[in-house]
PyMOL Python script that loads the backbone (N, CA, C, O; Angstrom):
from pymol import cmd

cmd.read_pdbstr("""\
ATOM      1  N   MET A   1      31.481  36.580 -42.924  1.00  0.00           N
ATOM      2  CA  MET A   1      31.476  35.430 -43.799  1.00  0.00           C
ATOM      3  C   MET A   1      31.589  35.906 -45.244  1.00  0.00           C
ATOM      4  O   MET A   1      31.073  36.961 -45.613  1.00  0.00           O
ATOM      5  N   ALA A   2      32.252  35.129 -46.020  1.00  0.00           N
ATOM      6  CA  ALA A   2      32.410  35.453 -47.435  1.00  0.00           C
ATOM      7  C   ALA A   2      31.223  34.918 -48.229  1.00  0.00           C
ATOM      8  O   ALA A   2      30.598  33.928 -47.848  1.00  0.00           O
ATOM      9  N   THR A   3      30.929  35.580 -49.324  1.00  0.00           N
ATOM     10  CA  THR A   3      29.782  35.226 -50.156  1.00  0.00           C
ATOM     11  C   THR A   3      30.244  34.694 -51.506  1.00  0.00           C
ATOM     12  O   THR A   3      31.209  35.193 -52.086  1.00  0.00           O
ATOM     13  N   ILE A   4      29.551  33.686 -51.991  1.00  0.00           N
ATOM     14  CA  ILE A   4      29.772  33.121 -53.313  1.00  0.00           C
ATOM     15  C   ILE A   4      28.463  33.245 -54.071  1.00  0.00           C
ATOM     16  O   ILE A   4      27.397  32.989 -53.512  1.00  0.00           O
ATOM     17  N   THR A   5      28.530  33.627 -55.314  1.00  0.00           N
ATOM     18  CA  THR A   5      27.309  33.686 -56.111  1.00  0.00           C
ATOM     19  C   THR A   5      26.960  32.290 -56.608  1.00  0.00           C
ATOM     20  O   THR A   5      27.829  31.427 -56.731  1.00  0.00           O
ATOM     21  N   ALA A   6      25.700  32.081 -56.887  1.00  0.00           N
ATOM     22  CA  ALA A   6      25.255  30.793 -57.410  1.00  0.00           C
ATOM     23  C   ALA A   6      25.937  30.488 -58.740  1.00  0.00           C
ATOM     24  O   ALA A   6      26.272  29.336 -59.017  1.00  0.00           O
ATOM     25  N   ASN A   7      26.146  31.518 -59.563  1.00  0.00           N
ATOM     26  CA  ASN A   7      26.815  31.302 -60.850  1.00  0.00           C
ATOM     27  C   ASN A   7      28.257  30.856 -60.656  1.00  0.00           C
ATOM     28  O   ASN A   7      28.740  29.976 -61.368  1.00  0.00           O
ATOM     29  N   GLU A   8      28.947  31.464 -59.686  1.00  0.00           N
ATOM     30  CA  GLU A   8      30.318  31.054 -59.399  1.00  0.00           C
ATOM     31  C   GLU A   8      30.354  29.617 -58.908  1.00  0.00           C
ATOM     32  O   GLU A   8      31.237  28.847 -59.285  1.00  0.00           O
ATOM     33  N   LEU A   9      29.407  29.261 -58.077  1.00  0.00           N
ATOM     34  CA  LEU A   9      29.314  27.894 -57.582  1.00  0.00           C
ATOM     35  C   LEU A   9      29.036  26.927 -58.729  1.00  0.00           C
ATOM     36  O   LEU A   9      29.579  25.824 -58.775  1.00  0.00           O
ATOM     37  N   LYS A  10      28.194  27.356 -59.639  1.00  0.00           N
ATOM     38  CA  LYS A  10      27.854  26.521 -60.791  1.00  0.00           C
ATOM     39  C   LYS A  10      29.078  26.257 -61.665  1.00  0.00           C
ATOM     40  O   LYS A  10      29.275  25.138 -62.138  1.00  0.00           O
ATOM     41  N   THR A  11      29.892  27.272 -61.877  1.00  0.00           N
ATOM     42  CA  THR A  11      31.043  27.108 -62.765  1.00  0.00           C
ATOM     43  C   THR A  11      32.252  26.486 -62.068  1.00  0.00           C
ATOM     44  O   THR A  11      32.969  25.690 -62.676  1.00  0.00           O
ATOM     45  N   ARG A  12      32.488  26.836 -60.810  1.00  0.00           N
ATOM     46  CA  ARG A  12      33.686  26.355 -60.115  1.00  0.00           C
ATOM     47  C   ARG A  12      33.440  25.173 -59.195  1.00  0.00           C
ATOM     48  O   ARG A  12      34.380  24.466 -58.834  1.00  0.00           O
ATOM     49  N   GLY A  13      32.196  24.948 -58.814  1.00  0.00           N
ATOM     50  CA  GLY A  13      31.874  23.821 -57.943  1.00  0.00           C
ATOM     51  C   GLY A  13      32.476  23.962 -56.560  1.00  0.00           C
ATOM     52  O   GLY A  13      32.580  25.062 -56.019  1.00  0.00           O
ATOM     53  N   ILE A  14      32.871  22.828 -55.995  1.00  0.00           N
ATOM     54  CA  ILE A  14      33.382  22.800 -54.629  1.00  0.00           C
ATOM     55  C   ILE A  14      34.657  23.617 -54.473  1.00  0.00           C
ATOM     56  O   ILE A  14      34.965  24.078 -53.375  1.00  0.00           O
ATOM     57  N   SER A  15      35.389  23.797 -55.545  1.00  0.00           N
ATOM     58  CA  SER A  15      36.631  24.582 -55.448  1.00  0.00           C
ATOM     59  C   SER A  15      36.344  26.040 -55.112  1.00  0.00           C
ATOM     60  O   SER A  15      37.243  26.744 -54.650  1.00  0.00           O
ATOM     61  N   ALA A  16      35.135  26.508 -55.326  1.00  0.00           N
ATOM     62  CA  ALA A  16      34.753  27.869 -54.938  1.00  0.00           C
ATOM     63  C   ALA A  16      34.449  27.945 -53.443  1.00  0.00           C
ATOM     64  O   ALA A  16      34.652  28.986 -52.818  1.00  0.00           O
ATOM     65  N   ILE A  17      33.970  26.858 -52.878  1.00  0.00           N
ATOM     66  CA  ILE A  17      33.548  26.839 -51.480  1.00  0.00           C
ATOM     67  C   ILE A  17      34.687  26.497 -50.532  1.00  0.00           C
ATOM     68  O   ILE A  17      34.841  27.125 -49.484  1.00  0.00           O
ATOM     69  N   ASP A  18      35.469  25.519 -50.892  1.00  0.00           N
ATOM     70  CA  ASP A  18      36.472  24.956 -49.993  1.00  0.00           C
ATOM     71  C   ASP A  18      37.398  25.981 -49.346  1.00  0.00           C
ATOM     72  O   ASP A  18      37.527  25.963 -48.122  1.00  0.00           O
ATOM     73  N   PRO A  19      38.048  26.871 -50.088  1.00  0.00           N
ATOM     74  CA  PRO A  19      38.945  27.819 -49.421  1.00  0.00           C
ATOM     75  C   PRO A  19      38.221  28.774 -48.473  1.00  0.00           C
ATOM     76  O   PRO A  19      38.771  29.160 -47.442  1.00  0.00           O
ATOM     77  N   ILE A  20      37.001  29.153 -48.817  1.00  0.00           N
ATOM     78  CA  ILE A  20      36.238  30.080 -47.970  1.00  0.00           C
ATOM     79  C   ILE A  20      35.846  29.397 -46.664  1.00  0.00           C
ATOM     80  O   ILE A  20      35.992  29.979 -45.589  1.00  0.00           O
ATOM     81  N   VAL A  21      35.354  28.176 -46.754  1.00  0.00           N
ATOM     82  CA  VAL A  21      34.951  27.445 -45.552  1.00  0.00           C
ATOM     83  C   VAL A  21      36.167  27.178 -44.668  1.00  0.00           C
ATOM     84  O   VAL A  21      36.070  27.256 -43.443  1.00  0.00           O
ATOM     85  N   ASN A  22      37.296  26.868 -45.273  1.00  0.00           N
ATOM     86  CA  ASN A  22      38.512  26.627 -44.488  1.00  0.00           C
ATOM     87  C   ASN A  22      38.949  27.881 -43.741  1.00  0.00           C
ATOM     88  O   ASN A  22      39.470  27.785 -42.629  1.00  0.00           O
ATOM     89  N   GLU A  23      38.748  29.046 -44.329  1.00  0.00           N
ATOM     90  CA  GLU A  23      39.174  30.291 -43.694  1.00  0.00           C
ATOM     91  C   GLU A  23      38.125  30.874 -42.744  1.00  0.00           C
ATOM     92  O   GLU A  23      38.472  31.382 -41.678  1.00  0.00           O
ATOM     93  N   HIS A  24      36.848  30.805 -43.124  1.00  0.00           N
ATOM     94  CA  HIS A  24      35.790  31.489 -42.373  1.00  0.00           C
ATOM     95  C   HIS A  24      34.815  30.552 -41.669  1.00  0.00           C
ATOM     96  O   HIS A  24      33.892  31.035 -41.013  1.00  0.00           O
ATOM     97  N   GLN A  25      34.975  29.263 -41.774  1.00  0.00           N
ATOM     98  CA  GLN A  25      34.111  28.236 -41.197  1.00  0.00           C
ATOM     99  C   GLN A  25      32.779  28.081 -41.914  1.00  0.00           C
ATOM    100  O   GLN A  25      32.106  27.065 -41.739  1.00  0.00           O
ATOM    101  N   ALA A  26      32.382  29.059 -42.715  1.00  0.00           N
ATOM    102  CA  ALA A  26      31.127  28.963 -43.458  1.00  0.00           C
ATOM    103  C   ALA A  26      31.187  29.895 -44.653  1.00  0.00           C
ATOM    104  O   ALA A  26      31.935  30.873 -44.661  1.00  0.00           O
ATOM    105  N   ALA A  27      30.389  29.578 -45.663  1.00  0.00           N
ATOM    106  CA  ALA A  27      30.299  30.418 -46.855  1.00  0.00           C
ATOM    107  C   ALA A  27      28.832  30.707 -47.130  1.00  0.00           C
ATOM    108  O   ALA A  27      27.982  29.823 -47.018  1.00  0.00           O
ATOM    109  N   LEU A  28      28.547  31.935 -47.487  1.00  0.00           N
ATOM    110  CA  LEU A  28      27.188  32.326 -47.865  1.00  0.00           C
ATOM    111  C   LEU A  28      27.054  32.188 -49.374  1.00  0.00           C
ATOM    112  O   LEU A  28      27.986  32.493 -50.118  1.00  0.00           O
ATOM    113  N   ILE A  29      25.897  31.728 -49.820  1.00  0.00           N
ATOM    114  CA  ILE A  29      25.647  31.606 -51.255  1.00  0.00           C
ATOM    115  C   ILE A  29      24.499  32.533 -51.604  1.00  0.00           C
ATOM    116  O   ILE A  29      23.411  32.454 -51.033  1.00  0.00           O
ATOM    117  N   SER A  30      24.770  33.419 -52.563  1.00  0.00           N
ATOM    118  CA  SER A  30      23.732  34.357 -52.988  1.00  0.00           C
ATOM    119  C   SER A  30      23.143  33.910 -54.323  1.00  0.00           C
ATOM    120  O   SER A  30      23.844  33.427 -55.212  1.00  0.00           O
ATOM    121  N   VAL A  31      21.842  34.088 -54.425  1.00  0.00           N
ATOM    122  CA  VAL A  31      21.110  33.784 -55.657  1.00  0.00           C
ATOM    123  C   VAL A  31      20.394  35.059 -56.072  1.00  0.00           C
ATOM    124  O   VAL A  31      19.549  35.585 -55.347  1.00  0.00           O
ATOM    125  N   ARG A  32      20.748  35.535 -57.236  1.00  0.00           N
ATOM    126  CA  ARG A  32      20.189  36.789 -57.762  1.00  0.00           C
ATOM    127  C   ARG A  32      20.326  37.935 -56.755  1.00  0.00           C
ATOM    128  O   ARG A  32      19.394  38.717 -56.566  1.00  0.00           O
ATOM    129  N   GLY A  33      21.474  38.026 -56.122  1.00  0.00           N
ATOM    130  CA  GLY A  33      21.768  39.134 -55.217  1.00  0.00           C
ATOM    131  C   GLY A  33      21.267  38.984 -53.791  1.00  0.00           C
ATOM    132  O   GLY A  33      21.510  39.862 -52.962  1.00  0.00           O
ATOM    133  N   LYS A  34      20.576  37.895 -53.485  1.00  0.00           N
ATOM    134  CA  LYS A  34      20.072  37.684 -52.125  1.00  0.00           C
ATOM    135  C   LYS A  34      20.740  36.461 -51.506  1.00  0.00           C
ATOM    136  O   LYS A  34      20.868  35.419 -52.149  1.00  0.00           O
ATOM    137  N   ILE A  35      21.168  36.602 -50.242  1.00  0.00           N
ATOM    138  CA  ILE A  35      21.766  35.468 -49.527  1.00  0.00           C
ATOM    139  C   ILE A  35      20.676  34.433 -49.302  1.00  0.00           C
ATOM    140  O   ILE A  35      19.645  34.727 -48.697  1.00  0.00           O
ATOM    141  N   ARG A  36      20.910  33.212 -49.797  1.00  0.00           N
ATOM    142  CA  ARG A  36      19.889  32.164 -49.694  1.00  0.00           C
ATOM    143  C   ARG A  36      20.345  30.939 -48.915  1.00  0.00           C
ATOM    144  O   ARG A  36      19.525  30.239 -48.322  1.00  0.00           O
ATOM    145  N   TYR A  37      21.652  30.676 -48.915  1.00  0.00           N
ATOM    146  CA  TYR A  37      22.141  29.438 -48.309  1.00  0.00           C
ATOM    147  C   TYR A  37      23.439  29.691 -47.539  1.00  0.00           C
ATOM    148  O   TYR A  37      24.146  30.672 -47.769  1.00  0.00           O
ATOM    149  N   VAL A  38      23.721  28.770 -46.619  1.00  0.00           N
ATOM    150  CA  VAL A  38      24.984  28.767 -45.888  1.00  0.00           C
ATOM    151  C   VAL A  38      25.576  27.373 -46.033  1.00  0.00           C
ATOM    152  O   VAL A  38      24.885  26.369 -45.862  1.00  0.00           O
ATOM    153  N   VAL A  39      26.858  27.327 -46.347  1.00  0.00           N
ATOM    154  CA  VAL A  39      27.567  26.055 -46.457  1.00  0.00           C
ATOM    155  C   VAL A  39      28.633  26.043 -45.374  1.00  0.00           C
ATOM    156  O   VAL A  39      29.375  27.011 -45.208  1.00  0.00           O
ATOM    157  N   MET A  40      28.704  24.936 -44.635  1.00  0.00           N
ATOM    158  CA  MET A  40      29.722  24.809 -43.586  1.00  0.00           C
ATOM    159  C   MET A  40      30.221  23.378 -43.568  1.00  0.00           C
ATOM    160  O   MET A  40      29.593  22.485 -44.135  1.00  0.00           O
ATOM    161  N   ASP A  41      31.358  23.163 -42.913  1.00  0.00           N
ATOM    162  CA  ASP A  41      31.860  21.795 -42.830  1.00  0.00           C
ATOM    163  C   ASP A  41      31.080  21.028 -41.765  1.00  0.00           C
ATOM    164  O   ASP A  41      30.378  21.621 -40.945  1.00  0.00           O
ATOM    165  N   MET A  42      31.213  19.717 -41.790  1.00  0.00           N
ATOM    166  CA  MET A  42      30.434  18.867 -40.882  1.00  0.00           C
ATOM    167  C   MET A  42      30.763  19.122 -39.417  1.00  0.00           C
ATOM    168  O   MET A  42      29.882  19.022 -38.564  1.00  0.00           O
ATOM    169  N   GLN A  43      32.005  19.448 -39.112  1.00  0.00           N
ATOM    170  CA  GLN A  43      32.378  19.716 -37.723  1.00  0.00           C
ATOM    171  C   GLN A  43      31.582  20.904 -37.178  1.00  0.00           C
ATOM    172  O   GLN A  43      31.078  20.851 -36.057  1.00  0.00           O
ATOM    173  N   MET A  44      31.471  21.963 -37.960  1.00  0.00           N
ATOM    174  CA  MET A  44      30.711  23.143 -37.539  1.00  0.00           C
ATOM    175  C   MET A  44      29.211  22.807 -37.447  1.00  0.00           C
ATOM    176  O   MET A  44      28.537  23.220 -36.503  1.00  0.00           O
ATOM    177  N   TYR A  45      28.702  22.068 -38.419  1.00  0.00           N
ATOM    178  CA  TYR A  45      27.294  21.677 -38.405  1.00  0.00           C
ATOM    179  C   TYR A  45      26.982  20.848 -37.154  1.00  0.00           C
ATOM    180  O   TYR A  45      25.985  21.090 -36.475  1.00  0.00           O
ATOM    181  N   ASN A  46      27.842  19.871 -36.858  1.00  0.00           N
ATOM    182  CA  ASN A  46      27.621  19.033 -35.676  1.00  0.00           C
ATOM    183  C   ASN A  46      27.665  19.859 -34.395  1.00  0.00           C
ATOM    184  O   ASN A  46      26.895  19.602 -33.469  1.00  0.00           O
ATOM    185  N   ARG A  47      28.551  20.840 -34.331  1.00  0.00           N
ATOM    186  CA  ARG A  47      28.632  21.715 -33.160  1.00  0.00           C
ATOM    187  C   ARG A  47      27.327  22.505 -32.990  1.00  0.00           C
ATOM    188  O   ARG A  47      26.813  22.634 -31.879  1.00  0.00           O
ATOM    189  N   LEU A  48      26.805  23.025 -34.087  1.00  0.00           N
ATOM    190  CA  LEU A  48      25.539  23.772 -34.024  1.00  0.00           C
ATOM    191  C   LEU A  48      24.382  22.869 -33.606  1.00  0.00           C
ATOM    192  O   LEU A  48      23.519  23.283 -32.832  1.00  0.00           O
ATOM    193  N   ARG A  49      24.363  21.646 -34.112  1.00  0.00           N
ATOM    194  CA  ARG A  49      23.310  20.701 -33.724  1.00  0.00           C
ATOM    195  C   ARG A  49      23.392  20.384 -32.233  1.00  0.00           C
ATOM    196  O   ARG A  49      22.368  20.314 -31.554  1.00  0.00           O
ATOM    197  N   GLU A  50      24.609  20.192 -31.723  1.00  0.00           N
ATOM    198  CA  GLU A  50      24.776  19.933 -30.296  1.00  0.00           C
ATOM    199  C   GLU A  50      24.251  21.106 -29.469  1.00  0.00           C
ATOM    200  O   GLU A  50      23.597  20.904 -28.445  1.00  0.00           O
ATOM    201  N   CYS A  51      24.537  22.325 -29.911  1.00  0.00           N
ATOM    202  CA  CYS A  51      24.030  23.512 -29.203  1.00  0.00           C
ATOM    203  C   CYS A  51      22.510  23.545 -29.226  1.00  0.00           C
ATOM    204  O   CYS A  51      21.876  23.861 -28.218  1.00  0.00           O
ATOM    205  N   GLU A  52      21.929  23.222 -30.365  1.00  0.00           N
ATOM    206  CA  GLU A  52      20.472  23.206 -30.501  1.00  0.00           C
ATOM    207  C   GLU A  52      19.858  22.152 -29.578  1.00  0.00           C
ATOM    208  O   GLU A  52      18.856  22.413 -28.912  1.00  0.00           O
ATOM    209  N   LEU A  53      20.456  20.973 -29.542  1.00  0.00           N
ATOM    210  CA  LEU A  53      19.938  19.906 -28.686  1.00  0.00           C
ATOM    211  C   LEU A  53      20.120  20.241 -27.210  1.00  0.00           C
ATOM    212  O   LEU A  53      19.253  19.929 -26.393  1.00  0.00           O
ATOM    213  N   GLU A  54      21.225  20.866 -26.865  1.00  0.00           N
ATOM    214  CA  GLU A  54      21.462  21.281 -25.482  1.00  0.00           C
ATOM    215  C   GLU A  54      20.424  22.320 -25.055  1.00  0.00           C
ATOM    216  O   GLU A  54      19.928  22.274 -23.930  1.00  0.00           O
ATOM    217  N   ALA A  55      20.098  23.249 -25.942  1.00  0.00           N
ATOM    218  CA  ALA A  55      19.082  24.263 -25.634  1.00  0.00           C
ATOM    219  C   ALA A  55      17.715  23.604 -25.417  1.00  0.00           C
ATOM    220  O   ALA A  55      16.974  23.989 -24.513  1.00  0.00           O
ATOM    221  N   ALA A  56      17.387  22.617 -26.244  1.00  0.00           N
ATOM    222  CA  ALA A  56      16.112  21.910 -26.085  1.00  0.00           C
ATOM    223  C   ALA A  56      16.073  21.158 -24.756  1.00  0.00           C
ATOM    224  O   ALA A  56      15.041  21.122 -24.085  1.00  0.00           O
ATOM    225  N   LEU A  57      17.190  20.564 -24.386  1.00  0.00           N
ATOM    226  CA  LEU A  57      17.263  19.850 -23.117  1.00  0.00           C
ATOM    227  C   LEU A  57      17.099  20.808 -21.940  1.00  0.00           C
ATOM    228  O   LEU A  57      16.395  20.494 -20.980  1.00  0.00           O
ATOM    229  N   MET A  58      17.737  21.964 -22.008  1.00  0.00           N
ATOM    230  CA  MET A  58      17.587  22.961 -20.948  1.00  0.00           C
ATOM    231  C   MET A  58      16.141  23.438 -20.845  1.00  0.00           C
ATOM    232  O   MET A  58      15.625  23.619 -19.742  1.00  0.00           O
ATOM    233  N   GLU A  59      15.493  23.638 -21.975  1.00  0.00           N
ATOM    234  CA  GLU A  59      14.091  24.076 -21.979  1.00  0.00           C
ATOM    235  C   GLU A  59      13.196  23.004 -21.355  1.00  0.00           C
ATOM    236  O   GLU A  59      12.284  23.316 -20.589  1.00  0.00           O
ATOM    237  N   THR A  60      13.462  21.749 -21.684  1.00  0.00           N
ATOM    238  CA  THR A  60      12.676  20.648 -21.121  1.00  0.00           C
ATOM    239  C   THR A  60      12.859  20.557 -19.616  1.00  0.00           C
ATOM    240  O   THR A  60      11.893  20.375 -18.876  1.00  0.00           O
ATOM    241  N   ARG A  61      14.100  20.684 -19.166  1.00  0.00           N
ATOM    242  CA  ARG A  61      14.359  20.648 -17.726  1.00  0.00           C
ATOM    243  C   ARG A  61      13.649  21.791 -17.010  1.00  0.00           C
ATOM    244  O   ARG A  61      13.096  21.602 -15.927  1.00  0.00           O
ATOM    245  N   ARG A  62      13.665  22.975 -17.615  1.00  0.00           N
ATOM    246  CA  ARG A  62      12.985  24.128 -17.017  1.00  0.00           C
ATOM    247  C   ARG A  62      11.482  23.864 -16.931  1.00  0.00           C
ATOM    248  O   ARG A  62      10.855  24.152 -15.911  1.00  0.00           O
ATOM    249  N   ASP A  63      10.907  23.316 -18.002  1.00  0.00           N
ATOM    250  CA  ASP A  63       9.476  23.008 -17.998  1.00  0.00           C
ATOM    251  C   ASP A  63       9.130  21.991 -16.911  1.00  0.00           C
ATOM    252  O   ASP A  63       8.103  22.117 -16.243  1.00  0.00           O
ATOM    253  N   LEU A  64       9.978  20.991 -16.735  1.00  0.00           N
ATOM    254  CA  LEU A  64       9.735  20.000 -15.684  1.00  0.00           C
ATOM    255  C   LEU A  64       9.808  20.631 -14.299  1.00  0.00           C
ATOM    256  O   LEU A  64       8.987  20.328 -13.433  1.00  0.00           O
ATOM    257  N   GLU A  65      10.789  21.508 -14.087  1.00  0.00           N
ATOM    258  CA  GLU A  65      10.946  22.157 -12.785  1.00  0.00           C
ATOM    259  C   GLU A  65       9.788  23.089 -12.460  1.00  0.00           C
ATOM    260  O   GLU A  65       9.390  23.208 -11.301  1.00  0.00           O
ATOM    261  N   THR A  66       9.240  23.756 -13.486  1.00  0.00           N
ATOM    262  CA  THR A  66       8.162  24.717 -13.258  1.00  0.00           C
ATOM    263  C   THR A  66       6.775  24.097 -13.402  1.00  0.00           C
ATOM    264  O   THR A  66       5.764  24.769 -13.202  1.00  0.00           O
ATOM    265  N   GLY A  67       6.733  22.823 -13.747  1.00  0.00           N
ATOM    266  CA  GLY A  67       5.446  22.147 -13.889  1.00  0.00           C
ATOM    267  C   GLY A  67       4.706  22.488 -15.166  1.00  0.00           C
ATOM    268  O   GLY A  67       3.500  22.263 -15.266  1.00  0.00           O
ATOM    269  N   GLU A  68       5.414  23.025 -16.137  1.00  0.00           N
ATOM    270  CA  GLU A  68       4.783  23.391 -17.414  1.00  0.00           C
ATOM    271  C   GLU A  68       4.827  22.218 -18.385  1.00  0.00           C
ATOM    272  O   GLU A  68       5.561  22.240 -19.373  1.00  0.00           O
ATOM    273  N   PHE A  69       4.032  21.195 -18.090  1.00  0.00           N
ATOM    274  CA  PHE A  69       3.939  20.039 -18.972  1.00  0.00           C
ATOM    275  C   PHE A  69       2.605  19.358 -18.722  1.00  0.00           C
ATOM    276  O   PHE A  69       1.926  19.627 -17.731  1.00  0.00           O
ATOM    277  N   TYR A  70       2.248  18.483 -19.625  1.00  0.00           N
ATOM    278  CA  TYR A  70       1.003  17.727 -19.506  1.00  0.00           C
ATOM    279  C   TYR A  70       1.334  16.260 -19.310  1.00  0.00           C
ATOM    280  O   TYR A  70       2.291  15.747 -19.889  1.00  0.00           O
ATOM    281  N   GLN A  71       0.545  15.592 -18.498  1.00  0.00           N
ATOM    282  CA  GLN A  71       0.644  14.155 -18.334  1.00  0.00           C
ATOM    283  C   GLN A  71      -0.742  13.623 -18.666  1.00  0.00           C
ATOM    284  O   GLN A  71      -1.680  13.749 -17.879  1.00  0.00           O
ATOM    285  N   GLU A  72      -0.851  13.019 -19.865  1.00  0.00           N
ATOM    286  CA  GLU A  72      -2.162  12.628 -20.368  1.00  0.00           C
ATOM    287  C   GLU A  72      -2.035  11.452 -21.324  1.00  0.00           C
ATOM    288  O   GLU A  72      -0.943  11.115 -21.784  1.00  0.00           O
ATOM    289  N   SER A  73      -3.171  10.841 -21.610  1.00  0.00           N
ATOM    290  CA  SER A  73      -3.202   9.733 -22.560  1.00  0.00           C
ATOM    291  C   SER A  73      -3.134  10.294 -23.986  1.00  0.00           C
ATOM    292  O   SER A  73      -3.253  11.501 -24.201  1.00  0.00           O
ATOM    293  N   VAL A  74      -2.946   9.411 -24.929  1.00  0.00           N
ATOM    294  CA  VAL A  74      -2.912   9.827 -26.332  1.00  0.00           C
ATOM    295  C   VAL A  74      -4.244  10.457 -26.726  1.00  0.00           C
ATOM    296  O   VAL A  74      -4.274  11.489 -27.397  1.00  0.00           O
ATOM    297  N   ALA A  75      -5.339   9.837 -26.310  1.00  0.00           N
ATOM    298  CA  ALA A  75      -6.664  10.369 -26.644  1.00  0.00           C
ATOM    299  C   ALA A  75      -6.858  11.764 -26.051  1.00  0.00           C
ATOM    300  O   ALA A  75      -7.388  12.654 -26.716  1.00  0.00           O
ATOM    301  N   GLU A  76      -6.433  11.952 -24.808  1.00  0.00           N
ATOM    302  CA  GLU A  76      -6.547  13.271 -24.169  1.00  0.00           C
ATOM    303  C   GLU A  76      -5.672  14.298 -24.886  1.00  0.00           C
ATOM    304  O   GLU A  76      -6.059  15.454 -25.050  1.00  0.00           O
ATOM    305  N   HIS A  77      -4.502  13.863 -25.305  1.00  0.00           N
ATOM    306  CA  HIS A  77      -3.591  14.760 -26.012  1.00  0.00           C
ATOM    307  C   HIS A  77      -4.199  15.217 -27.342  1.00  0.00           C
ATOM    308  O   HIS A  77      -4.178  16.404 -27.670  1.00  0.00           O
ATOM    309  N   ILE A  78      -4.734  14.268 -28.093  1.00  0.00           N
ATOM    310  CA  ILE A  78      -5.361  14.609 -29.385  1.00  0.00           C
ATOM    311  C   ILE A  78      -6.524  15.555 -29.175  1.00  0.00           C
ATOM    312  O   ILE A  78      -6.684  16.523 -29.918  1.00  0.00           O
ATOM    313  N   LYS A  79      -7.337  15.282 -28.168  1.00  0.00           N
ATOM    314  CA  LYS A  79      -8.472  16.155 -27.874  1.00  0.00           C
ATOM    315  C   LYS A  79      -8.005  17.556 -27.508  1.00  0.00           C
ATOM    316  O   LYS A  79      -8.582  18.541 -27.968  1.00  0.00           O
ATOM    317  N   ARG A  80      -6.956  17.655 -26.677  1.00  0.00           N
ATOM    318  CA  ARG A  80      -6.461  18.963 -26.257  1.00  0.00           C
ATOM    319  C   ARG A  80      -5.886  19.767 -27.422  1.00  0.00           C
ATOM    320  O   ARG A  80      -6.171  20.956 -27.561  1.00  0.00           O
ATOM    321  N   ILE A  81      -5.083  19.122 -28.250  1.00  0.00           N
ATOM    322  CA  ILE A  81      -4.448  19.895 -29.326  1.00  0.00           C
ATOM    323  C   ILE A  81      -5.429  20.249 -30.435  1.00  0.00           C
ATOM    324  O   ILE A  81      -5.266  21.280 -31.089  1.00  0.00           O
ATOM    325  N   THR A  82      -6.453  19.411 -30.665  1.00  0.00           N
ATOM    326  CA  THR A  82      -7.437  19.773 -31.678  1.00  0.00           C
ATOM    327  C   THR A  82      -8.351  20.888 -31.185  1.00  0.00           C
ATOM    328  O   THR A  82      -8.841  21.684 -31.986  1.00  0.00           O
ATOM    329  N   ASN A  83      -8.587  20.956 -29.883  1.00  0.00           N
ATOM    330  CA  ASN A  83      -9.389  22.047 -29.323  1.00  0.00           C
ATOM    331  C   ASN A  83      -8.620  23.362 -29.315  1.00  0.00           C
ATOM    332  O   ASN A  83      -9.222  24.434 -29.374  1.00  0.00           O
ATOM    333  N   GLU A  84      -7.282  23.287 -29.241  1.00  0.00           N
ATOM    334  CA  GLU A  84      -6.467  24.500 -29.226  1.00  0.00           C
ATOM    335  C   GLU A  84      -6.330  25.113 -30.611  1.00  0.00           C
ATOM    336  O   GLU A  84      -6.013  26.295 -30.740  1.00  0.00           O
ATOM    337  N   LEU A  85      -6.564  24.327 -31.634  1.00  0.00           N
ATOM    338  CA  LEU A  85      -6.464  24.839 -33.004  1.00  0.00           C
ATOM    339  C   LEU A  85      -7.660  25.694 -33.276  1.00  0.00           C
ATOM    340  O   LEU A  85      -7.793  26.237 -34.373  1.00  0.00           O
TER     341      LEU A  85
END
""", "prot")
cmd.dss("prot")
cmd.show_as("cartoon", "prot")
cmd.util.cbc("prot")
cmd.orient("prot")
């Protein structure tokens, strides 16, 4: 991925990001020499979100299959999580 400095972004704006994102799908933004942010187009962001949600769904299905879940009332849930803290 290509990197853009915060100063370059400040002076050039979106015109600094657009060609990089079009070529590399994402651009890294560095602040004072450290990579701090990633900029990507919405299509890539939506794809990553779908992957994240799919992973959560797979984890939930696995927990259901292995019995690793609780079935309890709200009061029981609050009591359990406050005791675990």
